SESE-117945 format. One line per field, with one value per residue: residue number from 1; residue in three letters; x, z, y of N, C-alpha, C, O in turn. Coordinates in Angstrom, 2 decimals, always signed. Example, Ala and Ser with C-alpha at 12.3 -4.5 7.8 and 13.67 -1.06 7.14 Angstrom:
% residues 2
i <- 1 2 $
aa <- ala ser $
nu <- +13.19 +12.85 $
nw <- +7.80 +7.08 $
nv <- -5.69 -2.25 $
cau <- +12.30 +13.67 $
caw <- +7.80 +7.14 $
cav <- -4.50 -1.06 $
cu <- +13.20 +12.90 $
cw <- +7.80 +7.87 $
cv <- -3.30 +0.03 $
ou <- +14.24 +13.41 $
ow <- +8.46 +8.04 $
ov <- -3.32 +1.14 $
This chain:
% residues 205
i <- 1 2 3 4 5 6 7 8 9 10 11 12 13 14 15 16 17 18 19 20 21 22 23 24 25 26 27 28 29 30 31 32 33 34 35 36 37 38 39 40 41 42 43 44 45 46 47 48 49 50 51 52 53 54 55 56 57 58 59 60 61 62 63 64 65 66 67 68 69 70 71 72 73 74 75 76 77 78 79 80 81 82 83 84 85 86 87 88 89 90 91 92 93 94 95 96 97 98 99 100 101 102 103 104 105 106 107 108 109 110 111 112 113 114 115 116 117 118 119 120 121 122 123 124 125 126 127 128 129 130 131 132 133 134 135 136 137 138 139 140 141 142 143 144 145 146 147 148 149 150 151 152 153 154 155 156 157 158 159 160 161 162 163 164 165 166 167 168 169 170 171 172 173 174 175 176 177 178 179 180 181 182 183 184 185 186 187 188 189 190 191 192 193 194 195 196 197 198 199 200 201 202 203 204 205 $
aa <- met lys thr arg val lys lys leu ile ser ile ser thr ile pro val leu ala leu ala leu leu val val leu gly thr val leu ala thr gly ser ala pro ala pro val phe gly pro pro tyr leu ala gln ala asp asp thr val thr asp ser thr val lys lys leu his gly thr ile thr leu tyr val thr glu glu glu val asp val glu ala asp ile ala ala ile glu glu ile trp asp asn tyr ala leu gly met ile thr gly asp leu asp leu trp met ser leu tyr thr asp asp thr ile lys met leu pro asp glu pro ala val phe gly lys glu asp leu arg ala ser met lys pro leu phe asp asn phe thr ile glu met ala ile tyr asn glu glu val gln val ala gly asp trp ala phe ser arg gly thr phe thr ala thr leu thr pro lys ala gly gly glu pro leu tyr met asp gly lys tyr leu asp ile leu glu arg gln ala asp gly ser trp lys ile ala arg asp cys phe asn ser asn leu leu pro thr gln $
nu <- -2.82 -4.24 -4.50 -7.19 -8.74 -11.71 -14.73 -16.66 -19.02 -20.80 -21.28 -23.34 -22.64 -24.29 -26.14 -26.39 -24.16 -22.14 -22.73 -22.18 -19.43 -18.56 -19.17 -17.54 -15.27 -15.54 -15.52 -12.76 -11.28 -12.30 -11.19 -8.58 -6.71 -5.70 -4.48 -6.33 -7.92 -7.49 -9.66 -9.29 -9.67 -12.87 -13.18 -11.84 -11.23 -11.64 -10.74 -12.69 -14.95 -18.46 -21.37 -23.47 -25.94 -25.09 -22.43 -22.62 -23.60 -21.33 -19.65 -21.22 -21.05 -19.59 -18.76 -16.52 -16.16 -13.52 -12.53 -9.97 -9.55 -8.94 -8.39 -9.53 -8.41 -10.57 -10.88 -8.26 -7.35 -9.01 -7.95 -5.33 -5.91 -6.93 -4.68 -3.39 -4.65 -4.03 -1.34 -1.40 -2.29 -0.45 +1.95 +1.39 +1.19 +3.63 +5.13 +6.42 +7.22 +7.99 +7.16 +4.38 +4.15 +4.76 +2.46 +1.20 +0.40 +2.48 +1.39 -0.69 -3.55 -4.48 -7.18 -7.98 -9.81 -11.20 -9.02 -7.01 -6.62 -3.93 -1.35 +0.27 +3.03 +5.45 +4.79 +2.81 +4.31 +5.57 +3.67 +2.75 +4.85 +5.34 +3.25 +4.10 +6.45 +5.91 +3.82 +2.60 +0.90 -2.16 -4.08 -6.86 -8.26 -11.17 -12.14 -14.80 -15.84 -15.17 -14.78 -13.80 -12.92 -11.55 -8.46 -8.80 -10.11 -12.36 -12.37 -14.07 -14.59 -14.29 -12.64 -10.67 -8.57 -6.08 -4.10 -1.24 +0.57 +4.21 +5.67 +4.11 +0.82 -2.71 -4.32 -5.59 -8.58 -9.75 -12.47 -13.55 -14.48 -13.84 -13.21 -11.72 -9.79 -8.13 -5.28 -4.23 -0.92 +1.92 +3.21 +1.29 +0.55 -1.30 -2.11 -2.91 -4.45 -6.21 -7.36 -9.51 -11.08 -13.20 -14.59 -16.47 -17.27 -18.74 -17.54 -15.51 -16.41 $
nw <- +19.70 +22.83 +26.06 +28.25 +31.47 +32.21 +34.04 +34.67 +35.94 +38.93 +41.83 +44.39 +47.59 +49.36 +52.57 +53.18 +51.87 +53.39 +55.81 +55.22 +54.76 +57.39 +58.85 +57.84 +58.58 +61.41 +62.00 +61.22 +63.26 +65.36 +65.55 +65.74 +63.62 +61.90 +61.54 +62.19 +59.42 +57.42 +56.25 +55.35 +55.40 +55.84 +57.97 +60.28 +60.99 +64.28 +66.89 +68.89 +67.64 +66.96 +65.19 +64.43 +63.61 +63.19 +62.60 +60.15 +58.69 +58.55 +56.68 +54.52 +51.18 +48.16 +45.07 +42.47 +39.06 +36.52 +33.28 +30.64 +27.90 +24.40 +23.43 +20.73 +18.21 +16.09 +14.11 +13.55 +12.35 +10.13 +8.74 +8.18 +6.40 +4.28 +3.59 +2.50 -0.15 -1.21 -1.37 -3.17 -5.64 -5.95 -6.32 -8.70 -10.52 -10.42 -11.33 -9.43 -8.44 -6.11 -4.07 -4.48 -4.00 -1.48 +0.01 +0.32 +1.91 +2.63 +2.04 +0.29 -1.85 -5.02 -7.07 -10.17 -12.94 -15.18 -15.43 -13.75 -10.15 -8.40 -6.24 -3.30 -2.73 -4.23 -6.82 -7.33 -7.75 -10.08 -12.02 -12.15 -13.03 -15.80 -16.51 -15.19 -16.41 -19.04 -19.43 -18.96 -16.30 -15.31 -12.44 -10.29 -7.12 -5.51 -2.40 -0.60 +1.53 +4.79 +7.08 +10.11 +11.92 +14.66 +14.11 +11.24 +8.43 +5.85 +2.69 +0.33 -2.81 -5.68 -8.97 -11.33 -14.36 -16.69 -19.00 -20.70 -23.47 -23.30 -25.63 -27.54 -29.00 -28.76 -25.66 -22.89 -21.20 -17.91 -15.71 -12.93 -9.83 -6.55 -3.80 -0.91 +1.39 +4.41 +6.45 +9.88 +10.81 +12.72 +13.59 +13.83 +11.58 +8.45 +5.81 +2.35 +2.29 +0.68 -2.53 -4.82 -7.96 -10.40 -13.86 -14.56 -17.11 -20.27 -21.88 -24.75 -28.05 $
nv <- +10.61 +10.76 +9.15 +8.82 +8.48 +7.24 +7.33 +4.57 +3.32 +3.57 +1.37 +0.78 -0.64 -3.23 -3.71 -6.47 -7.64 -6.49 -7.51 -10.26 -10.20 -9.49 -11.86 -13.72 -12.56 -12.67 -15.40 -16.10 -14.62 -15.79 -18.28 -17.67 -18.07 -16.30 -12.88 -9.94 -8.83 -5.71 -3.36 -0.77 +2.78 +4.25 +2.44 +0.10 -3.22 -4.74 -6.86 -7.17 -6.55 -6.61 -7.69 -5.36 -3.02 -0.55 -1.14 -2.41 -0.29 +1.32 -0.09 +0.30 +1.45 +2.58 +0.99 +1.88 +1.81 +2.03 +2.82 +2.73 +4.91 +5.76 +8.99 +10.52 +12.97 +13.79 +15.84 +16.49 +14.20 +14.18 +16.50 +15.50 +13.47 +14.96 +16.35 +14.20 +13.94 +16.43 +16.11 +13.87 +14.75 +16.78 +15.12 +13.97 +16.07 +17.18 +15.28 +13.52 +10.67 +9.41 +10.97 +10.41 +7.81 +7.60 +7.96 +5.54 +2.42 -0.36 -2.73 -2.13 -2.06 -1.35 -0.59 -0.31 +0.79 -1.60 -3.28 -5.99 -5.74 -4.24 -5.45 -4.60 -2.43 -2.41 -3.54 -1.76 +0.70 -0.16 -0.43 +2.05 +3.65 +4.00 +5.80 +8.19 +8.54 +8.88 +10.91 +14.37 +15.50 +17.10 +17.74 +17.75 +17.24 +16.66 +16.31 +14.96 +13.69 +12.15 +9.68 +8.66 +5.79 +4.68 +3.30 +3.29 +4.59 +6.07 +7.62 +9.76 +11.03 +13.17 +13.66 +15.47 +15.04 +15.68 +14.15 +14.44 +13.42 +13.22 +12.97 +14.04 +14.57 +13.87 +15.08 +13.27 +13.25 +13.05 +12.34 +11.71 +9.35 +8.42 +5.92 +5.53 +3.57 +4.15 +3.77 +4.24 +4.90 +3.48 +5.67 +7.63 +8.91 +8.95 +6.57 +5.41 +2.41 +0.92 +1.35 +2.80 +3.76 +5.05 +6.10 +8.85 +9.27 +8.18 +5.29 +5.53 +4.85 $
cau <- -3.81 -4.18 -5.18 -7.69 -9.32 -13.10 -15.58 -17.78 -20.12 -20.56 -22.22 -23.40 -22.52 -25.40 -25.78 -26.22 -22.83 -21.16 -22.92 -21.38 -18.07 -18.18 -19.52 -16.17 -14.03 -15.66 -14.93 -11.16 -11.08 -12.69 -10.14 -7.18 -5.86 -5.08 -4.60 -7.47 -7.66 -7.77 -10.47 -9.07 -10.45 -12.96 -13.47 -10.71 -11.75 -10.93 -10.94 -13.80 -16.14 -19.75 -22.09 -24.45 -26.54 -24.24 -21.24 -23.15 -23.72 -19.97 -19.32 -21.81 -20.26 -19.73 -17.60 -16.56 -15.22 -12.85 -11.80 -9.16 -9.93 -7.98 -9.09 -8.99 -8.69 -10.93 -10.56 -6.77 -7.39 -9.65 -7.10 -4.19 -6.20 -7.22 -3.41 -2.99 -5.17 -3.18 +0.14 -1.44 -2.30 +0.93 +2.86 +0.81 +1.41 +5.06 +5.87 +7.35 +6.68 +8.48 +6.18 +3.13 +4.29 +5.05 +1.13 +0.47 +0.95 +3.32 +0.54 -1.78 -4.29 -5.15 -8.06 -8.04 -10.89 -10.96 -7.92 -6.77 -6.06 -2.45 -1.29 +1.62 +3.65 +6.53 +4.05 +2.20 +5.24 +6.05 +2.49 +2.51 +6.05 +5.14 +2.38 +4.81 +7.44 +5.55 +2.82 +2.37 -0.46 -2.74 -5.02 -7.54 -9.01 -12.37 -12.45 -16.19 -16.42 -14.04 -15.17 -12.60 -13.27 -10.32 -7.23 -9.21 -10.89 -12.57 -12.42 -14.66 -14.53 -14.15 -11.43 -10.49 -7.20 -5.62 -2.86 -0.78 +1.74 +5.29 +6.16 +3.11 -0.39 -3.91 -4.50 -6.51 -9.19 -10.48 -13.44 -14.08 -14.77 -12.96 -13.42 -10.53 -9.66 -6.98 -5.01 -3.34 +0.39 +2.35 +3.78 +0.11 +0.34 -2.45 -1.76 -3.92 -4.57 -7.16 -7.49 -10.47 -11.77 -13.69 -14.85 -17.93 -17.51 -18.95 -16.50 -15.48 -16.78 $
caw <- +20.59 +24.24 +26.88 +29.45 +32.30 +32.14 +35.10 +33.80 +36.70 +40.53 +42.39 +45.96 +48.35 +50.20 +53.94 +53.23 +51.45 +54.46 +56.83 +54.78 +55.13 +58.88 +59.28 +57.59 +59.63 +62.82 +61.92 +61.31 +64.50 +66.58 +65.48 +65.90 +62.65 +61.03 +62.06 +61.66 +58.04 +57.38 +55.14 +54.99 +55.97 +57.37 +59.05 +60.53 +61.80 +65.46 +67.41 +69.69 +66.81 +66.90 +64.07 +64.58 +62.48 +62.93 +61.85 +58.69 +57.92 +58.35 +55.68 +53.35 +50.42 +46.68 +44.12 +41.20 +37.88 +35.51 +32.08 +29.92 +26.33 +23.71 +23.09 +19.34 +17.71 +14.77 +13.27 +13.15 +11.56 +8.82 +8.21 +7.78 +5.37 +3.29 +3.19 +1.55 -1.40 -1.84 -2.01 -4.24 -6.79 -6.27 -6.93 -10.25 -11.31 -10.58 -11.81 -8.56 -8.16 -4.75 -3.21 -4.69 -3.51 -0.01 +0.37 +0.40 +2.71 +1.94 +1.51 -0.26 -2.97 -5.91 -7.99 -11.43 -13.80 -16.53 -15.30 -12.42 -9.04 -8.14 -4.97 -2.88 -3.04 -5.41 -7.97 -7.64 -8.28 -11.31 -12.84 -12.38 -13.55 -17.30 -16.61 -14.78 -17.37 -20.49 -19.51 -18.13 -15.79 -14.44 -11.64 -9.15 -6.26 -4.63 -1.45 -0.25 +2.65 +5.57 +8.16 +10.81 +13.07 +15.20 +13.09 +9.85 +7.71 +4.45 +1.96 -0.83 -3.56 -7.18 -9.38 -12.84 -14.59 -18.10 -19.31 -22.07 -23.76 -23.42 -26.98 -28.38 -29.27 -28.11 -24.22 -22.41 -20.05 -16.88 -14.83 -12.07 -8.52 -5.83 -2.58 -0.45 +2.72 +4.95 +7.84 +10.64 +10.96 +14.16 +14.01 +13.95 +10.20 +7.66 +4.32 +1.78 +2.26 -0.39 -3.57 -5.81 -8.68 -11.88 -14.46 -14.71 -18.59 -20.92 -22.74 -26.13 -28.87 $
cav <- +10.37 +10.89 +8.37 +9.37 +7.54 +7.42 +6.59 +3.65 +3.18 +3.31 +0.45 +0.84 -1.97 -3.38 -4.28 -7.91 -7.99 -6.11 -8.73 -11.51 -10.02 -9.47 -13.18 -14.32 -11.97 -13.12 -16.76 -16.15 -13.98 -16.81 -19.46 -17.11 -18.48 -15.12 -11.59 -9.17 -7.93 -4.34 -2.84 +0.46 +3.92 +4.89 +1.51 -0.93 -4.37 -4.93 -8.12 -7.36 -6.06 -7.37 -7.42 -4.53 -2.22 +0.60 -1.57 -2.44 +1.10 +1.83 -0.72 +0.64 +2.36 +2.41 +0.44 +2.45 +1.05 +2.82 +2.26 +3.77 +5.03 +6.72 +10.14 +10.82 +14.31 +13.46 +17.09 +16.59 +12.99 +14.56 +17.41 +14.86 +12.77 +16.00 +16.49 +13.13 +14.20 +17.50 +15.60 +12.93 +15.60 +17.32 +14.08 +13.62 +17.29 +17.58 +14.00 +13.00 +9.20 +8.95 +11.50 +9.94 +6.45 +7.64 +7.98 +4.28 +1.43 -1.48 -3.98 -1.56 -2.61 -0.41 -1.26 +0.56 +0.37 -2.43 -4.15 -6.52 -5.07 -4.39 -5.76 -4.26 -1.08 -2.59 -3.65 -0.34 +1.51 -0.49 -0.22 +3.57 +4.41 +4.47 +6.97 +9.35 +8.83 +9.36 +11.94 +15.47 +15.48 +18.22 +17.07 +18.37 +16.46 +17.32 +15.27 +15.24 +12.95 +11.45 +9.24 +7.97 +4.75 +4.17 +3.46 +3.14 +5.57 +6.03 +8.84 +9.74 +12.34 +13.28 +14.29 +15.61 +15.10 +15.88 +13.56 +14.93 +12.72 +14.00 +12.75 +14.62 +13.73 +14.49 +14.75 +12.44 +13.84 +12.15 +12.97 +10.29 +9.50 +7.52 +5.58 +4.80 +3.17 +4.62 +3.17 +5.03 +4.14 +3.43 +7.05 +8.34 +9.34 +8.03 +6.14 +4.73 +1.02 +0.37 +2.52 +2.34 +4.80 +4.80 +7.18 +9.37 +9.51 +7.05 +4.73 +5.93 +3.67 $
cu <- -3.39 -4.94 -5.86 -8.55 -11.04 -14.00 -16.62 -19.11 -19.94 -21.69 -22.32 -23.36 -23.77 -25.25 -25.67 -24.70 -21.82 -21.59 -22.10 -19.97 -17.68 -18.45 -18.12 -15.12 -14.32 -15.28 -13.37 -10.71 -11.27 -11.57 -8.78 -6.26 -5.25 -5.23 -5.82 -7.29 -8.20 -8.47 -10.21 -10.03 -11.89 -13.22 -12.34 -11.26 -11.03 -11.52 -12.25 -14.97 -17.22 -20.57 -23.43 -24.93 -25.55 -22.75 -21.53 -23.17 -22.38 -19.38 -20.07 -21.24 -20.53 -18.47 -17.58 -15.55 -14.79 -12.46 -10.94 -9.49 -8.97 -8.90 -8.43 -9.40 -9.16 -10.68 -9.02 -6.64 -7.87 -8.65 -5.76 -4.48 -6.48 -5.73 -2.93 -3.37 -4.40 -1.96 -0.11 -1.53 -1.06 +1.88 +2.59 +1.43 +2.95 +5.93 +6.66 +6.80 +6.97 +7.53 +4.81 +3.23 +4.33 +3.58 +0.44 +1.28 +1.80 +2.55 -0.82 -2.25 -4.79 -5.83 -8.40 -9.12 -10.44 -9.77 -7.83 -6.34 -4.45 -2.27 +0.21 +2.24 +4.74 +5.75 +3.37 +3.13 +5.62 +4.93 +2.31 +3.66 +5.98 +4.39 +3.34 +5.88 +7.00 +4.33 +3.04 +1.05 -0.83 -3.97 -5.68 -8.43 -9.97 -12.82 -13.90 -16.55 -15.16 -14.78 -14.11 -13.52 -12.03 -9.14 -7.50 -10.05 -11.34 -12.82 -13.18 -14.76 -14.60 -12.82 -11.47 -8.98 -7.14 -4.18 -2.42 +0.41 +2.90 +5.93 +5.22 +2.07 -1.50 -3.99 -5.66 -7.19 -9.87 -11.33 -13.99 -14.30 -13.97 -13.51 -12.38 -10.67 -8.42 -6.58 -4.12 -2.18 +0.76 +2.83 +2.44 -0.20 -0.75 -1.73 -2.81 -3.59 -5.15 -7.55 -8.37 -11.09 -12.27 -14.19 -16.25 -18.25 -17.86 -17.77 -16.56 -15.60 -15.75 $
cw <- +22.00 +25.01 +28.01 +30.26 +32.50 +33.20 +34.32 +34.82 +38.16 +41.10 +43.90 +46.51 +49.13 +51.54 +53.93 +52.83 +52.64 +55.58 +56.57 +55.25 +56.61 +59.33 +59.02 +58.54 +61.00 +62.95 +62.18 +62.68 +65.60 +66.61 +65.65 +64.76 +61.73 +61.75 +61.40 +60.46 +58.31 +56.00 +54.71 +55.62 +55.26 +58.46 +59.07 +61.37 +63.09 +66.01 +68.16 +69.04 +67.00 +65.68 +64.57 +63.50 +62.27 +62.32 +60.47 +57.96 +57.80 +57.01 +54.46 +52.52 +48.99 +46.02 +42.99 +40.34 +36.94 +34.47 +31.54 +28.48 +25.71 +23.19 +21.81 +18.95 +16.18 +13.63 +12.66 +12.23 +10.11 +8.12 +7.69 +6.43 +4.16 +2.81 +2.16 +0.14 -2.07 -2.35 -3.11 -5.69 -7.04 -7.03 -8.47 -10.86 -11.42 -10.97 -10.68 -7.96 -6.78 -3.85 -3.30 -3.95 -2.00 +0.63 +0.70 +1.30 +2.01 +1.45 +0.76 -1.55 -3.83 -7.12 -8.89 -12.24 -14.88 -16.54 -13.86 -11.35 -9.03 -6.70 -4.43 -3.55 -4.30 -6.59 -8.31 -8.36 -9.82 -12.35 -13.24 -13.00 -15.14 -17.50 -16.15 -15.73 -18.69 -20.57 -18.61 -17.57 -15.01 -13.78 -10.65 -8.33 -5.45 -3.64 -0.64 +1.01 +3.32 +6.74 +9.00 +11.98 +13.49 +14.23 +11.68 +9.46 +6.41 +3.91 +0.70 -1.62 -5.19 -7.64 -10.80 -13.08 -16.26 -18.09 -20.73 -22.37 -24.03 -24.92 -27.91 -28.59 -28.46 -26.57 -23.96 -21.10 -19.21 -16.08 -14.14 -10.70 -7.78 -4.39 -1.98 +1.02 +3.25 +6.22 +8.59 +10.88 +12.47 +14.61 +14.00 +12.48 +9.54 +6.36 +3.77 +1.65 +1.01 -1.31 -4.65 -6.57 -10.01 -12.53 -14.46 -16.22 -19.23 -21.75 -24.20 -27.11 -30.05 $
cv <- +10.47 +9.70 +8.93 +8.15 +8.04 +6.63 +5.98 +3.61 +3.01 +2.44 +0.60 -0.52 -2.11 -3.90 -5.60 -8.33 -7.56 -7.19 -9.92 -11.48 -10.08 -10.93 -13.90 -13.71 -12.64 -14.65 -16.84 -15.58 -14.99 -17.83 -19.02 -17.56 -17.41 -13.89 -11.08 -8.42 -6.55 -3.90 -1.48 +1.43 +3.97 +3.74 +0.36 -1.92 -4.49 -6.27 -8.36 -6.71 -7.08 -6.97 -6.62 -3.66 -1.06 +0.00 -1.86 -1.13 +1.61 +1.16 -0.56 +1.67 +2.35 +1.76 +1.31 +1.89 +2.02 +2.27 +3.23 +3.81 +5.96 +7.88 +10.65 +12.18 +14.05 +14.53 +16.91 +15.23 +13.51 +15.50 +16.76 +14.05 +13.72 +16.29 +15.60 +13.46 +15.31 +17.05 +14.54 +13.68 +16.22 +16.31 +14.16 +15.01 +17.65 +16.27 +13.39 +11.58 +8.85 +9.53 +10.88 +8.44 +6.57 +7.74 +6.74 +3.34 +0.34 -2.63 -3.28 -2.39 -1.45 -1.03 -0.43 +0.04 -0.50 -3.00 -4.82 -5.58 -5.21 -4.38 -5.50 -3.06 -1.19 -2.72 -2.44 +0.48 +1.00 -0.38 +1.20 +4.17 +4.78 +5.71 +8.16 +9.65 +9.40 +10.47 +13.24 +15.50 +16.62 +17.41 +17.91 +17.38 +17.04 +16.30 +15.87 +14.73 +12.21 +10.97 +8.31 +7.02 +4.09 +4.53 +3.30 +4.26 +5.40 +7.44 +8.87 +11.14 +12.31 +13.78 +14.51 +15.62 +15.23 +15.27 +13.94 +14.24 +13.57 +13.91 +13.43 +13.95 +14.45 +14.14 +13.87 +12.94 +12.92 +12.93 +11.66 +10.61 +8.36 +7.08 +4.77 +4.60 +3.47 +3.96 +3.99 +4.21 +4.17 +4.94 +8.11 +8.94 +8.48 +7.63 +5.47 +3.29 +0.32 +1.65 +2.22 +3.71 +4.23 +6.11 +7.59 +9.52 +8.19 +6.58 +5.22 +4.80 +3.67 $
ou <- -2.22 -6.01 -5.16 -8.91 -11.39 -13.99 -17.33 -20.21 -19.00 -22.87 -21.29 -23.96 -24.30 -24.24 -24.82 -24.12 -20.79 -20.68 -21.45 -19.40 -16.65 -17.82 -17.62 -14.27 -13.39 -14.76 -12.84 -9.74 -10.53 -11.09 -7.86 -5.05 -4.38 -6.12 -6.31 -6.57 -9.07 -7.95 -10.85 -11.02 -11.94 -13.44 -11.99 -11.76 -9.81 -12.61 -12.85 -15.92 -16.94 -20.37 -24.36 -24.27 -25.27 -22.04 -20.69 -22.80 -22.22 -18.66 -19.72 -20.92 -21.68 -17.32 -18.67 -14.41 -15.60 -12.00 -11.04 -9.71 -8.31 -9.97 -7.28 -10.52 -8.38 -10.34 -8.71 -5.77 -7.21 -8.48 -5.11 -3.64 -6.25 -5.58 -2.26 -2.54 -4.11 -1.49 +0.78 -0.95 -0.58 +2.46 +3.47 +2.24 +3.43 +7.16 +7.63 +5.98 +6.25 +7.05 +4.12 +2.24 +3.92 +3.54 -0.67 +2.50 +1.73 +2.97 -1.88 -1.53 -5.52 -5.30 -9.26 -9.33 -9.40 -9.32 -8.44 -5.68 -3.84 -2.82 +1.19 +2.03 +4.89 +6.05 +3.33 +2.85 +5.96 +5.25 +1.85 +3.47 +6.54 +4.66 +3.30 +6.25 +7.64 +3.93 +3.65 +0.09 -0.08 -4.68 -5.01 -9.30 -9.63 -13.74 -14.01 -17.49 -14.26 -15.42 -13.66 -14.47 -11.51 -8.89 -6.55 -10.68 -10.73 -13.38 -12.92 -15.00 -15.00 -11.99 -12.22 -8.20 -8.09 -3.26 -3.11 +1.35 +2.81 +6.66 +5.51 +2.13 -1.30 -3.73 -6.59 -6.55 -10.56 -11.02 -14.69 -14.33 -13.51 -14.25 -12.11 -11.42 -7.46 -7.45 -3.18 -2.29 +0.08 +2.83 +2.62 -1.30 -1.07 -0.84 -3.64 -2.60 -4.66 -7.95 -8.00 -11.53 -11.87 -14.21 -17.15 -19.38 -17.35 -17.05 -17.64 -14.87 -15.80 $
ow <- +22.30 +24.53 +28.80 +29.74 +32.92 +33.20 +33.50 +34.34 +38.59 +40.90 +44.57 +45.98 +49.56 +51.74 +54.69 +53.41 +52.83 +56.22 +57.43 +55.90 +57.01 +60.35 +59.90 +59.16 +61.66 +63.99 +63.10 +63.20 +66.59 +67.68 +65.72 +64.94 +60.90 +62.60 +60.37 +60.46 +59.13 +54.89 +53.76 +56.26 +54.06 +59.64 +58.04 +62.44 +63.06 +65.63 +68.14 +69.74 +67.18 +65.20 +65.07 +62.46 +61.12 +61.62 +59.62 +56.79 +56.87 +56.30 +53.43 +53.03 +48.61 +46.42 +42.47 +40.66 +36.53 +34.59 +31.84 +27.89 +26.33 +22.62 +21.68 +19.24 +15.22 +12.49 +11.50 +11.36 +9.09 +6.91 +6.84 +5.53 +3.04 +1.60 +1.19 -0.75 -3.26 -3.44 -3.92 -6.70 -8.18 -8.09 -9.31 -11.77 -12.35 -10.92 -11.02 -7.04 -6.23 -2.94 -2.29 -3.33 -1.32 +1.85 +1.24 +1.45 +0.78 +0.58 +0.71 -2.16 -3.30 -7.95 -8.52 -12.22 -15.48 -17.64 -12.90 -11.70 -9.57 -5.97 -4.96 -4.72 -5.16 -7.49 -9.48 -9.46 -10.66 -13.53 -14.33 -13.54 -15.60 -18.37 -16.86 -15.91 -19.32 -21.66 -17.55 -18.33 -14.17 -14.39 -10.16 -8.92 -4.68 -3.90 -0.19 +1.61 +2.63 +7.39 +8.48 +12.67 +12.88 +13.71 +10.90 +10.34 +5.73 +4.58 -0.08 -1.05 -5.78 -6.87 -11.50 -12.25 -16.97 -17.40 -21.74 -21.59 -24.81 -25.30 -29.10 -28.45 -27.68 -26.23 -24.76 -20.05 -19.72 -15.75 -14.67 -10.28 -8.44 -3.81 -2.32 +1.76 +2.58 +7.02 +7.96 +11.12 +13.32 +15.78 +14.15 +12.32 +10.03 +5.90 +4.51 +1.02 +0.45 -0.87 -5.46 -5.89 -10.58 -11.85 -14.37 -16.57 -18.80 -22.29 -24.78 -26.95 -30.91 $
ov <- +10.25 +9.32 +9.56 +7.10 +9.15 +5.40 +6.56 +3.89 +2.35 +2.72 +0.52 -1.45 -1.09 -4.57 -6.07 -9.24 -8.21 -7.71 -10.51 -12.36 -10.63 -11.23 -14.60 -14.35 -13.12 -15.06 -17.46 -16.11 -15.05 -18.18 -19.84 -17.44 -17.69 -13.84 -11.54 -7.42 -6.25 -4.05 -1.02 +1.07 +3.70 +4.02 -0.22 -1.58 -4.34 -6.71 -9.43 -6.34 -8.26 -5.86 -7.25 -3.61 -0.71 +0.72 -1.56 -0.98 +2.40 +1.85 -1.14 +2.74 +2.12 +1.99 +1.52 +1.56 +2.85 +1.14 +4.42 +2.76 +6.78 +7.69 +11.07 +12.61 +14.08 +14.23 +17.15 +15.25 +13.30 +15.32 +17.36 +13.93 +13.26 +16.47 +15.94 +13.30 +15.25 +17.39 +14.28 +13.28 +16.24 +16.56 +14.37 +14.87 +18.30 +16.23 +12.71 +11.55 +8.01 +8.86 +10.81 +8.04 +5.63 +7.60 +6.72 +3.40 +0.24 -3.39 -3.90 -3.18 -0.62 -1.76 +0.37 -1.18 -0.24 -3.30 -4.34 -4.61 -6.13 -3.57 -6.02 -2.75 -0.31 -1.94 -2.07 +0.93 +1.84 -0.23 +1.57 +5.26 +5.78 +6.54 +9.16 +10.81 +10.24 +10.86 +13.11 +15.52 +17.11 +16.62 +18.82 +16.75 +17.94 +15.52 +17.01 +15.24 +11.73 +11.80 +7.29 +7.39 +3.16 +5.62 +3.17 +4.84 +4.56 +8.30 +7.95 +12.20 +11.31 +14.24 +13.82 +16.08 +14.91 +15.70 +13.78 +14.40 +14.51 +14.82 +13.39 +12.73 +15.38 +12.99 +13.76 +13.04 +12.04 +14.07 +10.79 +11.77 +7.42 +7.88 +3.62 +5.24 +3.06 +3.62 +4.48 +3.00 +4.76 +5.32 +9.31 +9.47 +7.40 +8.34 +4.93 +2.93 -0.66 +2.72 +1.36 +4.63 +3.22 +7.14 +6.75 +9.87 +7.16 +7.42 +5.30 +3.81 +2.79 $
């Protein structure tokens, strides 16, 4: 992200304000308790100044307020999140548990259907290891929506997968949908913070 300075508002000073400033200035100069303050160009207060209409006009100007804001490249964020799903499927297909786990935050929560949620990266690895060890997986992910809001984003889509037991047996076919929350990391990358999916197929009886 880049930082830019953005003009917020310009407010015109009014003659009444200028007059008040000159009254204060005149009091200080009359007592001799302080040197004449400098207001900066184009007007410098002098000891023999008097409050006149022309003097007030000299002090009439504008006050401009500025704020800084982060300039976010949303298209780059969306592309980075799309790449997460490419690597998610790649990790499944190649059986690369380390690649797959690298996509999650340390405090991630994965909410699988029909079982309790898994909290944290270590428990997630332990719960997914049998799947990677015992199945050959084919997977396709179709990401349909990404919305970015600062350092958070959500992603929604569908997926298909075929899980074939390495020891032999009938494959398991999955057709489902997901809704995930992702968090921007300190290095600018994105990771999955909350992961939730379910099936589009009716449960087998």
